[in-house]
C-alpha positions as CSV (number, residue, x, y, z in Angstrom):
1,X,89.3,65.0,86.2
2,X,92.2,67.4,87.0
3,X,91.7,70.6,88.9
4,X,93.7,73.6,89.8
5,X,92.7,76.6,92.0
6,X,94.1,79.6,93.6
7,X,92.6,81.7,96.3
8,X,93.6,84.9,98.1
9,X,92.4,84.6,101.7
10,X,91.2,87.6,103.7
11,X,94.5,87.8,105.5
12,X,96.3,88.1,102.1
13,X,97.7,84.5,102.2
14,X,97.6,82.7,98.8
15,X,96.5,79.1,98.6
16,X,97.0,77.2,95.4
17,X,96.2,73.5,94.7
18,X,96.4,70.9,92.0
19,X,94.3,67.7,92.2
20,X,93.3,64.6,90.3
21,X,89.9,63.0,91.0
22,X,87.5,60.3,90.0
23,X,84.5,62.5,89.3
24,X,80.8,61.6,89.1
25,X,77.8,63.8,88.5
26,X,74.2,62.9,89.1
27,X,72.1,65.5,87.3
28,X,68.8,64.1,88.7
29,X,69.9,64.6,92.3
30,X,72.0,67.7,91.8
31,X,75.1,66.0,93.3
32,X,78.8,66.0,92.4
33,X,81.1,63.4,94.0
34,X,84.9,63.4,93.7
35,X,87.6,61.1,95.2
36,X,91.3,61.7,94.7
37,X,94.4,63.5,95.7
38,X,95.2,67.2,96.0
39,X,98.6,68.8,96.3
40,X,99.3,72.2,97.7
41,X,101.2,74.0,95.0
42,X,103.9,75.7,97.1
43,X,104.9,72.9,99.6
44,X,103.5,69.8,97.8
45,X,101.5,68.7,100.8
46,X,99.3,65.8,99.7
47,X,95.7,65.3,100.8
48,X,93.5,62.3,100.1
49,X,90.1,63.8,99.7
50,X,86.5,62.8,99.1
51,X,84.4,65.8,98.1
52,X,80.6,65.9,97.7
53,X,78.8,69.0,96.3
54,X,75.1,69.3,96.9
55,X,73.6,71.8,94.6
56,X,70.2,71.5,96.3
57,X,71.5,73.0,99.5
58,X,74.6,74.8,98.2
59,X,76.9,72.9,100.5
60,X,80.3,71.3,99.9
61,X,81.3,68.3,102.2
62,X,85.1,67.7,102.2
63,X,86.2,64.5,103.9
64,X,89.9,64.3,104.5
65,X,90.6,60.6,104.3
66,X,93.9,60.9,106.1
67,X,92.7,62.7,109.2
68,X,89.2,61.2,109.1
69,X,87.8,64.8,109.4
70,X,84.7,66.1,107.5
71,X,84.3,69.8,106.8
72,X,81.1,71.4,105.6
73,X,81.2,74.7,103.7
74,X,79.1,76.9,101.5
75,X,79.7,76.8,97.7
76,X,81.4,80.1,96.7
77,X,80.6,79.4,93.0
78,X,77.5,77.4,92.1
79,X,78.4,74.7,89.5
80,X,76.6,74.7,86.2
81,X,74.4,71.8,85.1
82,X,75.0,72.8,81.5
83,X,75.1,76.1,79.6
84,X,72.4,78.6,80.5
85,X,70.5,80.5,77.8
86,X,72.2,83.7,79.0
87,X,75.7,82.4,78.0
88,X,77.7,84.0,75.2
89,X,79.2,81.6,72.5
90,X,83.0,82.1,72.2
91,X,84.2,79.4,69.8
92,X,84.3,75.7,68.9
93,X,87.2,73.4,69.5
94,X,88.1,69.8,68.6
95,X,89.7,67.3,71.0
96,X,91.3,64.1,69.7
97,X,92.6,63.1,66.3
98,X,91.5,61.3,63.1
99,X,88.1,59.7,63.5
100,X,88.3,59.9,67.3
101,X,87.3,63.5,67.8
102,X,85.0,65.3,70.2
103,X,83.7,68.7,69.2
104,X,83.3,71.1,72.1
105,X,81.8,74.6,72.3
106,X,83.2,77.2,74.6
107,X,80.8,79.6,76.3
108,X,81.2,82.7,78.5
109,X,78.9,82.3,81.5
110,X,78.3,85.1,84.1
111,X,76.5,84.1,87.2
112,X,76.4,86.5,90.2
113,X,80.0,87.7,90.6
114,X,81.6,84.6,88.8
115,X,82.9,84.6,85.3
116,X,83.4,81.2,83.7
117,X,84.7,80.0,80.3
118,X,83.2,76.5,80.0
119,X,83.8,74.1,77.1
120,X,81.2,71.3,76.8
121,X,80.7,68.5,74.3
122,X,78.4,69.3,71.5
123,X,76.9,65.8,71.4
124,X,73.9,66.6,73.5
125,X,75.4,65.1,76.7
126,X,76.9,68.5,77.7
127,X,80.1,66.8,79.1
128,X,82.3,69.4,80.8
129,X,85.6,69.2,78.9
130,X,87.3,72.2,80.4
131,X,86.3,75.0,82.6
132,X,87.9,78.2,83.9
133,X,86.1,80.2,86.6
134,X,87.1,83.6,88.1
135,X,85.8,85.5,91.1
136,X,86.9,88.9,92.3
137,X,85.9,88.9,96.0
138,X,87.2,86.7,97.4
139,X,89.9,86.4,94.6
140,X,89.5,82.9,93.2
141,X,90.6,81.2,90.0
142,X,89.8,77.6,89.2
143,X,90.3,75.3,86.2
144,X,89.1,71.8,85.4
145,X,89.9,69.3,82.7
146,X,87.8,66.2,82.2
147,X,89.7,63.0,81.4
148,X,88.7,59.3,81.1
149,X,85.0,60.1,80.7
150,X,82.4,57.4,80.8
151,X,78.7,58.3,80.6
152,X,77.6,56.5,83.7
153,X,78.0,56.6,87.5
154,X,80.5,53.8,88.4
155,X,80.0,53.9,92.2
156,X,76.8,55.5,93.5
157,X,78.3,55.5,97.1
158,X,80.4,58.5,96.0
159,X,77.4,60.7,96.8
160,X,76.9,59.4,100.3
161,X,77.6,62.3,102.7
162,X,79.8,61.1,105.6
163,X,78.7,61.6,109.2
164,X,79.9,64.9,110.5
């Protein structure tokens, strides 16, 4: 999965990142686990990160693998498990070519103050193919693209929250 995000901090500073991660999602536990690298957009500072999102308690655990520090924060935007009934259908798209195609449907999802355009696979698995989320206060824009998808969790330890 690749991600990009931009945030305007309360002091007016802009933070922007690009990252690539091995991504796992356990729907039964409400857990997201990601391991990979993130680059700050403006100075190209590299961070080796392990990120765990717990939807049950609304927390994000970010473990910096270089400094060996773990940071706990509250989710500013609650991730979707799939597309809610309140979403608005936008359009269908096709990924791939020839007989190797995936059909996706793009939906407008509004939850609290967040506005998301989420494209998920139509095959019943609801694989998140792309997502773009916007928030006004604080000013946040994020984007994700799923790559190298396999329908299984390769390493369950990705969900183990490190000691704080």
